[in-house]
C-alpha positions in Angstrom: -11.8 -31.5 53.5 -14.9 -32.5 51.6 -17.0 -35.2 53.2 -18.1 -38.0 50.9 -21.9 -38.3 50.8 -23.4 -41.5 52.3 -24.0 -44.4 50.0 -21.5 -43.2 47.4 -18.5 -45.5 48.3 -19.6 -48.0 45.7 -19.0 -45.4 43.0 -15.4 -44.4 43.6 -12.8 -45.2 40.9 -11.4 -47.9 43.1 -14.6 -49.7 43.8 -16.9 -49.3 40.8 -17.5 -52.6 39.1 -17.8 -53.3 35.4 -21.0 -55.0 34.2 -21.6 -57.2 31.2 -24.3 -56.1 28.8 -26.8 -58.4 27.2 -28.3 -57.8 23.8 -30.9 -54.9 23.5 -33.7 -55.8 25.8 -36.6 -55.3 23.5 -35.1 -57.7 20.9 -34.8 -60.7 23.3 -36.5 -63.8 22.0 -37.4 -67.1 23.8 -34.3 -68.6 22.2 -32.1 -65.8 23.6 -33.8 -66.0 27.0 -33.8 -69.7 27.8 -33.2 -72.1 24.8 -31.4 -75.1 26.0 -32.0 -74.4 29.7 -33.7 -76.8 32.0 -33.3 -74.7 35.1 -30.3 -76.8 36.2 -28.4 -75.2 39.0 -31.2 -72.8 39.9 -32.5 -73.0 43.5 -36.3 -72.7 43.6 -38.1 -72.4 46.9 -41.8 -73.2 47.2 -43.0 -71.4 50.3 -46.3 -73.2 51.0 -47.8 -76.3 52.5 -44.9 -78.7 51.9 -44.0 -80.6 48.8 -44.8 -84.3 48.4 -41.6 -85.6 46.8 -43.2 -88.9 46.0 -45.7 -87.4 43.5 -44.8 -88.3 39.9 -45.3 -84.7 38.9 -42.2 -83.7 40.9 -40.1 -85.6 38.4 -37.0 -85.7 40.6 -35.8 -85.0 44.1 -36.7 -82.3 46.5 -33.3 -80.9 47.3 -34.0 -79.4 50.7 -36.7 -79.0 53.3 -37.6 -76.8 56.2 -40.8 -76.8 58.2 -41.3 -73.7 60.4 -43.7 -73.7 63.4 -44.2 -72.0 66.6 -42.5 -73.5 69.7 -42.6 -72.7 73.4 -39.4 -70.6 73.1 -39.9 -69.2 69.6 -39.9 -70.5 66.1 -38.8 -74.1 65.4 -37.0 -75.0 62.2 -37.2 -78.7 61.2 -35.1 -79.5 58.1 -36.1 -83.2 57.9 -38.2 -84.3 54.9 -41.9 -83.7 55.3 -45.2 -84.3 53.5 -47.7 -81.9 52.0 -50.3 -80.8 54.5 -52.9 -80.0 51.9 -51.7 -80.5 48.3 -51.2 -76.9 47.3 -47.4 -76.9 47.4 -47.2 -80.1 45.4 -49.4 -78.5 42.7 -47.1 -75.5 42.5 -44.0 -77.6 42.5 -45.3 -79.8 39.8 -46.0 -76.8 37.5 -42.5 -75.5 38.1 -40.8 -78.8 37.4 -42.8 -79.3 34.2 -41.3 -76.1 32.9 -37.8 -76.3 34.5 -37.3 -80.0 35.1 -33.8 -79.8 36.4 -34.2 -76.9 38.8 -33.4 -77.6 42.5 -36.6 -77.6 44.5 -36.7 -76.5 48.2 -39.8 -77.1 50.2 -40.4 -74.4 52.8 -43.5 -75.4 54.8 -45.3 -72.6 56.5 -49.0 -73.6 56.0 -51.0 -76.3 57.7 -53.9 -78.6 56.9 -56.4 -75.9 56.1 -53.8 -73.8 54.2 -53.6 -71.6 57.3 -50.5 -70.0 58.7 -49.3 -66.9 60.6 -47.7 -63.9 59.1 -44.7 -64.4 61.4 -44.1 -67.9 60.1 -44.6 -66.8 56.5 -42.0 -64.1 56.9 -39.6 -66.6 58.6 -40.0 -68.8 55.5 -39.0 -65.9 53.2 -36.1 -65.0 55.5 -34.9 -68.7 55.4 -35.0 -68.6 51.6 -32.9 -65.4 51.5 -30.4 -66.7 54.1 -30.0 -70.0 52.2 -29.3 -68.3 48.9 -32.3 -69.3 46.9 -32.5 -67.9 43.4 -36.3 -67.7 43.0 -39.2 -68.2 45.4 -42.7 -69.1 44.6 -45.2 -67.4 46.9 -48.7 -68.6 46.1 -49.8 -67.2 49.4 -49.9 -63.8 51.1 -51.5 -61.8 53.8 -54.2 -59.1 53.8 -53.2 -58.0 57.4 -51.8 -54.4 57.3 -49.9 -55.1 60.5 -47.4 -57.0 58.4 -47.2 -54.5 55.6 -44.1 -52.7 56.7 -42.0 -55.6 58.0 -42.9 -57.8 54.9 -42.1 -54.9 52.6 -38.7 -54.6 54.2 -38.1 -58.3 53.8 -39.0 -58.4 50.1 -36.8 -55.4 49.5 -34.0 -57.3 51.2 -34.6 -60.2 48.8 -34.5 -57.8 45.9 -31.1 -56.5 47.0 -29.8 -60.0 47.5 -30.9 -60.9 43.9 -33.6 -63.4 45.1 -36.5 -63.2 42.7 -39.9 -63.4 44.5 -42.9 -64.5 42.4 -46.1 -63.7 44.2 -49.7 -64.7 43.4 -52.3 -62.0 43.6 -55.3 -62.5 45.9 -58.2 -64.4 44.4 -60.5 -61.9 45.9 -60.6 -58.1 45.0 -58.7 -57.3 48.2 -55.0 -56.2 48.2 -52.7 -58.8 49.6 -49.0 -58.7 50.4 -46.4 -59.1 49.0 -48.2 -59.1 45.6 -48.7 -55.4 45.8 -45.0 -54.6 46.2 -42.9 -53.3 43.3 -39.9 -55.5 44.4 -41.8 -58.8 43.6 -43.1 -60.3 40.3 -46.9 -60.3 40.8 -49.1 -62.8 38.9 -52.8 -63.3 38.3 -54.6 -65.7 36.0 -55.3 -64.9 32.3 -58.6 -66.0 30.8 -57.5 -68.2 27.9 -58.7 -71.8 27.8 -55.7 -73.0 26.0 -53.2 -74.2 28.6 -49.9 -73.2 27.0 -47.5 -73.0 30.0 -45.3 -70.5 28.2 -48.0 -68.1 27.1 -48.4 -65.2 29.5 -49.2 -61.5 29.4 -47.8 -58.3 30.7 -49.9 -55.6 32.4 -48.5 -52.1 31.8 -50.6 -50.8 34.6 -49.5 -52.7 37.7 -49.5 -53.6 40.7 -50.4 -57.0 39.2 -47.9 -57.3 36.4 -48.3 -60.7 34.7 -51.1 -63.0 33.7 -50.4 -66.7 33.3 -52.5 -70.0 33.1 -54.5 -70.4 36.3 -58.1 -71.3 35.3 -59.1 -75.0 35.1 -55.5 -76.1 35.3 -54.7 -79.8 35.9 -52.4 -79.9 38.9 -50.8 -82.5 41.1 -52.4 -82.9 44.5 -52.2 -84.7 47.8 -52.1 -88.5 48.0 -50.7 -89.0 44.5 -53.9 -87.4 43.0 -54.5 -84.9 40.3 -57.2 -82.3 40.3 -58.5 -79.5 38.0 -58.2 -76.2 39.9 -58.6 -72.5 39.4 -56.7 -69.7 41.2 -53.9 -67.2 41.0 -51.9 -69.7 43.1 -51.4 -71.8 40.0 -50.6 -68.9 37.7 -47.6 -67.8 39.8 -45.6 -71.1 39.4 -45.8 -70.9 35.6 -43.9 -67.6 35.9 -41.6 -69.1 38.5 -40.7 -72.0 36.2 -40.0 -69.6 33.3 -37.8 -67.5 35.6 -35.9 -70.6 36.6 -35.2 -71.5 33.0 -34.0 -67.9 32.3 -31.7 -68.0 35.3 -30.4 -71.4 34.2 -29.1 -69.7 31.0 -28.3 -66.3 32.4 -27.4 -66.8 36.1 -26.2 -63.2 36.6 -29.5 -61.5 35.9 -31.0 -59.3 38.7 -34.7 -59.2 39.6 -35.3 -56.0 37.7 -33.6 -57.5 34.6 -35.8 -60.6 34.9 -38.9 -58.5 35.0 -37.7 -56.7 31.8 -37.0 -60.0 30.0 -40.5 -61.3 31.0 -42.1 -58.1 29.7 -40.3 -58.6 26.4 -41.4 -62.3 26.2 -45.0 -61.6 27.0 -47.6 -62.6 24.3 -48.9 -59.1 24.1 -45.5 -57.4 23.5 -45.5 -55.7 20.1 -42.4 -56.3 17.9 -41.3 -54.1 15.0 
């Protein structure tokens, strides 16, 4: 009797599943990708300092909350509405909602008043997003601590396999940070153009950082109903997150690797015949 190799059970005649094909990838246009989509029905998690739902930039409700902190007996998960401890999450959420105004926003609070948090709490936030069926997560934060490299890598791979798109900002300093260095995430830095077109981004054919979006002198929502002009890769990532939400609003079955391919085709530096 021949033994079936491991991992091959998905490819028997009885279990193999048919897939639907979209048009040829390199011919996809903005109209094909997201025309008519507002991100409606797409769950977007902002894993950060907590979203201020009262800021006018949010343009609608925050659909869910969780604040994760260390307790005496382990991590504590508080799913009551919360405020922004710094302003950073509200800035990211405002950018996302400007691009995908009907997406469902979820505020996963893992950072405190000085934008400081622990790797353990950060990973718990990502895990919460995966377990609660988020479609796309904005990660305008990361860690440079190599102690978390393997465990965070495993978690981002899990997100990939669960079809959760992780959009991760690269470090503002020339130091590798995680998860932006992982192939399973969409990594984003700031491009240098002064014109703030939220839909204009670039693809880098030599990753690890794959995409460049507006992130220099960007006007963003902030704490206490304020607006500021800020610079950082943190503000480039949510531009891509918003675009991903719009794409998923029109094509909800796309996988993370398909989303990456669509983004590559839509990039401003993509050559067309």
